[in-house]
N, C-alpha and C positions, 0 to 999 in steps of 0.2 A: 785170696781169690779162689774161686771154685776150680777144681781140676778133674779131668777125666783121662783115661789111658787109651790111646789109639795105637794099635799094632805095637804094644809094649813100650810106647813112648808117652810119658806123662805130659799133659798139655793143659795150660791155663786158658780160660776162656771167659768171655763176658756173657752176661745173661741174655738169652735170646738167640745166640749164635747156634747155627746148625752144626752137626758133627762134621759134615763135609767142609764147611767154612773154617772150622777149627783146624782140621787136618791141613787145609790149604795154607793157613797162616803159619803152621809149624813145619811146612815142607814135607808133609807125609802124603804119599800118593794113594788116593782112593780113585779107582777108575769111574768115569762118568761121561755121559754124552749130553743129556738134556739140560743139566744145570749150568747156569751162567751167573756170575755175581751181579750183573746189571739187569737181570730179568727175573720175573716171578718164578716160583718153584712149580714145576710140572710133575716131577717124579714119575715120568712115564717110560724112561729107557730101562730102568731096573738094574742098571749096571753097577750102581753104587751100594747095593744091598750089603749089609754087614750083620754079623752076629753080635748081639749086644747083651751084656750082663749089667744089671743095675741093682742098687739096694732096694729091697722090698719093704716098704713101711709097714705092711701087714704081717711081716715075719721078723719083727725086731731089727729091721735094716739089714738082714742077711742078703748078700749079693747073690742074685739068681739070674740065670740065663733066660732071656725072653724066648719062647718057643719058636717064633717065626723070625725070619730075617726082616730087617727094617731098612728103608731108604735113608741113607745118611744125609742126603740133601734136604730132607723134609723133617727129620727127627732132631729136636733140640738137644743140645748137649746138656747133661746134668751131672752134678757133683757125684763122683764115685763111680761113674759108668766105666765099663771095660769093653772096648769096641775092638773087633778084629775083622779084617777082610781076608785073612789068611787061613782061616779054619777050613776044614774039608767041606762043610756046608756052604760057606761063602764062595769057595773056589768052584764048587759044583754049579752054583748059580751063575758065576762069571762065564764058565764054559758054556752053559746052556744059552745065555743071552747072546754070546758071540756066535754060537752056532745058528741061532734063529736069525740074527741080523745078516748073516752071510748066505742064507738059504737062496734068496733071489738076487743077490748082489752079482753084478756082471764080472767082478774080479778083473777089471781092465786097468790095473795099476800102471802098466807100461805106457799107456797113453793118457793117463789122468793127470791133470794139472796139480791135483792135491797130493800126488805121490811125493813122499818125503816129509810132509807135515800133516799126515792124515791120522786121525784118532783111530780109525778102523784098522789101518795097517798096524799101528803100534799095539793096540789092545789084542788084535788077532795073534800077534807074536808073543805077547806077555800072558794073555789070559785065555786064548782060544784052544780048541782041540787040535790034536795032531793029525786027525783024519777027518774025512768028509763022509757023512752017512746019508745025505740027501741025494736021491737018484732020480727024482721026478723032473719034469720040465719046469724051468723057471718061469715065473711071471715077469713079463717085460713091460716097461713103461716108456713113454716117448720122451725125447728131448724137447724142451720148451723154451722159446724165446720170450721171457716174461718182462723185459724192460730194455731200455737203451744201454744198460751196462752189464746186465746179468743174464746168464743162461742157466736153466734148471735141467740138470740131468736126473730125471726122476728115478731111473734104475738104481742110482747110488744112494738115494735118500733112505735114512733110517728112522724118519718120522720123530726126530727129537723135538720138533716144533719151535726151535729157537727163532727161526726167521719169522714165523707167524707172530710169536710174542713180541718180537722186535718192532714190527710194523704196528702192532696194537698198543704197546706200552711206551715205546721210545719216540717214534715219529708221530704216532697217533693217526697215521694215514690208512692203516688197515687194508692194504691191497691184497694180502695173502690169506688163504684159507686152507682148511683140510677138506679134501674132496673124497667122498666114499668112506668105506669102513673095512675093517679087517685087513686081509693080505693085499687087497687092491687099493687101499687108500693112498692118497698122494697129495703133495702140496701143489697149489695152483693159484692163479690170480682170479679175482672176481671178474665176471664177464664184462667186457668193455673197459677194463682198467689195465694199467701197466704198472710195474714196480718202478716208479719214477719220482720218488721223493728225494729231498736234498741229501739224504744219508743212505741211499739205496745200496751203495757198495759195501756197507757194513755187514749185510747179510752174508757176504762172502767170507768176511773175517770170522764170524761166529759159527759158520757151518763147520761141524767137526769132521765132515767127510768131504768127498768131492762132488757134492750135489749142486751147490751154488757156485758157479764159475764166473770169474771176471772176464768179460769179453776182451778187455784191454790187455790182459796178461795171457790169454789163451794161446797155448802152444808157442810161447815166446822163449821161456827159459826154465830149466829144471831148478827147483828151489834149493837143492843141495849145493848148487854152484854159487848161490847168492851170498853176498856179504852184507851185513846190516850195520848201519851207522845211525845213532840217535840224532834227531834234528828237531827243528821247530817250524811251524807253519810259516812259509816265506811269501805267501800270497795274500793273506788277510791279517787283520789285527787281533785275531783270536788267541794266538800263542799256543795253539794246539800242539801237543807233543806227538811226534811221528817218528817212524823208522824209515830210512831211505835204504832200499835194497838194490844192489848193483853188482856187477861182475865185469872184470876186465875193463874198467873205466867207463862202462855204460850203465845208465840208470834203467831200471826195469819196472819198479813199482814203489808206491808209498803205502805204508800201513800205519794204523794208529799205535801209539805207545801209551800205555795206561798211565793216567795221572788223575786221581780222584778229584783234585781241586780245580782242574781246568776242563779237560775234554772227556774224562772218565775213560771209556773204551772206544770212543767213536771219533770219526772225522767226516768232513763233508765230501761229497763227490767233487765239488769245486776244487778242493785241494788234492784229492786222490788222483784226479785225471787232468789237473791244470798245469802239470810240470813239463809237458811235452815241448814247450817253446824253447827249451834248452837245446833241442835238436833241430830247430828251425833251419831250413836250408839257406835262408837269407841272413842268418845271424852274423854279427860283426865278429870276425875271427882274426883280423889282421890290422895293425895300425896303418893309418893313411894320412897323407899330407895333401892339402888342396893344391891343385895344379902341379903335382909332382908325379913322377913315374911310380907305378905300383911296386910293391915289395915282394912279389911272388918269387923272384929269383934271388932274393937276399936271404941270408941266415936270420933266424929269429932275433938273435942278439943285436945284429946290425939294424934290423928294421925297428926294433924297440928303441935302441939308442938314438937313432936318427929322429924318430917321431917324438920321443920325449924331449930331446934337445930342442926341437922346433917348438914344442909346447911351452917349455920353461922360458925359452928366449922370448917368445911372443908375449907371455904373461908378464915377464919382467919389464919389457919395453913398453907395455901398455900403461904403466903407472898405477892408476886407480883401477882395481878389479872387483868383481863380484863373483860369488860362488853359490850355485844352487845345488844343495845336497838332497838327494832323493830319499823319501821315507822307505824305499825298498832296500836301502843299504843298512848294514849293521852299525852298531854304536862305534865299533873300532874303525870302520870305513870312514864314518863321519868325522871322527877324531883326527885321523891322518890327513884327510883332505882339508879340514878346517884349519889345522896347524899349518899346512902348506900355504893356504890362502893368506893367513895372517903373517907368515914369514915373508912372503913376496910383497904384501902390502898391509902394514899394521892397521890400516883403516878399511880393509876389505869388507865389503857388504856380504853377510852370510844369510842364507834363506833356506827354508825347508821346501822341497819340491812339492808339486801338487799331490794331494791325498785323494785317491779315487774312492767314490762311494757308489753303491748300487742298492737302491731301495732303502728299506728299513731293517733294523735288527730283527731276526726271526727267532722266536723261542719255541722249541719243540715240546712235545707233551711231557717229557721227563725233565725239562729245564735246560737242555742243551741249547746254547745260543749260537746262531749263525750270524756273524758280524757283517754289517753292511759296509764297513770300512775295509777297503781292499789294499791296505799297505801294512806291512808287519811291524814297522818301527818308527812311525811318525813321532811318537813321544820320546823315544830314545835319541833320535837324531836331534830333536829340538833341545833336549836336556844337554847333550854334548856341545852343541853350538853355543848355547847360552853360557856354558862354563868357560868359553873362550873370551867372553866379555862383549859388550855392545848389544844392540838390538838384533833380534833374529826375525827376519821378515817371513810372512806366509807367501805362498806362490803368487796369489793375486797382487799383493803389494809389490812383490819383486817385479812382476810384469809391468805394472804402472811405473815403477821407478826407472826401469830400462827405457821406457817410452819417453820419459821426461828428463832424465839426467844424462846429459851428453858427456859428463866428466868421466863416466865409467867407460874405459877403452878396452878392457879385457874381461872376458866371461869364461868361467869354468862350469860346465853343466854335467850333471849325472842323471841317469835314467834307471836302467835295470828293471823296467816294467815289463810284464809279459805281453804287452800289446802297445800300439801307438799311444803316445802320451802328449806329444807336442801339438798344441792347438794353433790355428791360424793366427790368433791374436798374439800368442807367445812368440811364434816364429817372426812375426812382423816387429815385435818389440826388440828381439835380439838383433835383427837386421843383419847386414853384411859388412857394415863399416867397422865393427869392433872385432878384435882378435878373439876367436871363440875356440875353446877346446871342449870336445864332447867325449865323455866317458860313458859308454853304453853297451848293451848286449845286442839289441835289435836295431835295424835301420829305422829312422824316423824322418820327419819332414825337414830336419836340420842337418842330418849327417852328410848330405851331399853339398852343403854350403859351408860347413864348419872348416876352420883352418887346419885343425888336427882332430882326428878321431882315434881314440884308444879303446880297444875291445876289452870289455869287463867280464868278470866271472859271475855266474848266478850264485844264489845262496847255497845251492847243493855243492858248489865247487870251491867253497871256502869255509872258514870257521869264523865265529863271531858271537854277537849278543843282540837279541831283540827285546824290546819292551812292548808288551801287549796292551790291549785296550784298558786293562785294569791296573796298569802300572807295574806289572811283574816282569822283572828282568830274567831272561833265560838264555843260556849259552847253547850253541849248536856246533857240531863238528863237520869237518870237510868229509864228503862222501867220495867224490870222484875228482880227478884232476881237471882243471879248466880245459875247455875245448881248444885245441890247436894252440894259438898264440895269445889267448886271452889271459888276463891277470886280474886278481882281486883289486878293488879300489884302494884297499889299504896298501898293497904292494906298490901300486901306481903312485900313491901319495908319498910313500917312503922313497921311491926312486926319484921322483921329481924334487923332493926336498933335498936329497943328497946332491943332486945336480945343482940346485940353487945355492947350496952352502959350500959346494966343492968337497964334500965328504965322500967316503966310500959307502956304497949302498949296502943295506942289510936285508936279510930275509924276514918277512912278516911272521910274528908269533903272537897269537891271540892272548895268551896269558901274560906275556911281557907288556903288551899294549895295555891290557887292563890295569896292570900295576903302574904303568906310567900315567894313565888317566887318574888313578887313585892318588898318586903323588902330586898331581896337578890340581887336586881339589875334588875330584869325582870319586869319593870314597866308596860310593855304592857299587862301583864296578868291581870291587874285591869283597865287599861285605854282604851285598844283597843279591848277587847273581846266583840263580839256581842252576846247578849243573846236572846233566843227565846221570842217572844211577849207573854205577859201574858194575852192578852185581850180576848182570846178564853175561853168561859165558857161552862160548861156542859149544853146541851140542856135539857129543862124541858118538860115533856109531857103535852099535852093539856087535857088529860083525868084526871078525878077526881077519886082518889082511895077511895073506900068505904070499911071500915072494917066491916065485917058481924059478 
């Protein structure tokens, strides 16, 4: 394989790769602003210029230094090249580019949301000058509200044009343009348009400075306080890889996690901003029993023990039961609840909850698919329930069965949807004559009539596995603790099964559950589950801490 040398490191590369792409693949830092692996090459920031020496075929292959600096983002790697970004000539260019970018910059880092993850800050520290030579009045630009989710701070913009190329090449919606020329040019929206495409929040991710700002995250939290947890889209069937960012048990934002085979570098606004239901003021946070005093004055353990005892006693006494397992739950949740139902009643009816759809699948210009199916794990839940034996009903068939089969005297229902999911037809079919246990996150049309309501955790508050629309199994980790007294459906299933069998309860463990599922015939749960990459480490500060 062909090789080149970048900053004294020998690198193998494939034909057609740019020098910058080769450096990125080998973990070698070359500073850049305008280049992005998912966008076309603009080569306009000039930050990545390097001094390159290459064999000259006109001089018997002798290695000669090319007189001018070349942009590594645009220059193809060639066998025998020697590239450096550390020579005096390359360093001088980096200093000059940083000086130019900071000429009119407001230097408002203390109030900028990008502070702490800003390329301008990082490169000013690594490659900038130590002093300022510009003494003239700065050119100022206005702040612009360019869409429902994004603010544009034009003063901070360095004209890398990533956002413009994104709307042209990825979404194909083309809302953004470059207005003006020279020192006064700026990014803007076309007259009468707004940045309002299904992936609009991605321009905030790809902006290397604090120019594109997310309204939802504006002045909410400093990024250096945030902890990151790898996760999977818990709202649609896409299986998009994401990062949940949180601090002190509170969620603050969702960002995309790169996965070339699924979502590349992008996520939808639907996912990015659709998680706030976990903080809904009406959320179910305390177990309750119909026609019983509230548990506000009880300890958490007492409340749960009492409610779970009522749930297991009611289901046991019902005789023949049915369980509706929501497609919003993980494979592990479905397993524990399915095993519980069959332990109580070997002939228990199992069904997959209603799968929401909205419109049709939408394919963006670059091939990114927005799924119309708004449930993350319908296929995984069905796979798990089918492994327990017997027919697995769909939601419509389950509703019809409840309406016609009076032998079913106990029902266990699960929801965990981000909005109302109980239809009038379903509520009528469940009725009030059967003993009903509801495990859910938000109040619905049945929570006020159910015999027992147990508060459940959202996907951000637990660990598990989802199977997406293409059949790919992916695990995700717990980011924050469940709100107040809520528990994961897996833990609820474990607790109720222990009560039913008279055993001591155990704490839920996702890896142990996957192994138990594999031992019971679901080998894919240990062989085919894709786990998040563990290579990402917490960044360490360049500053030295001095204890006074």
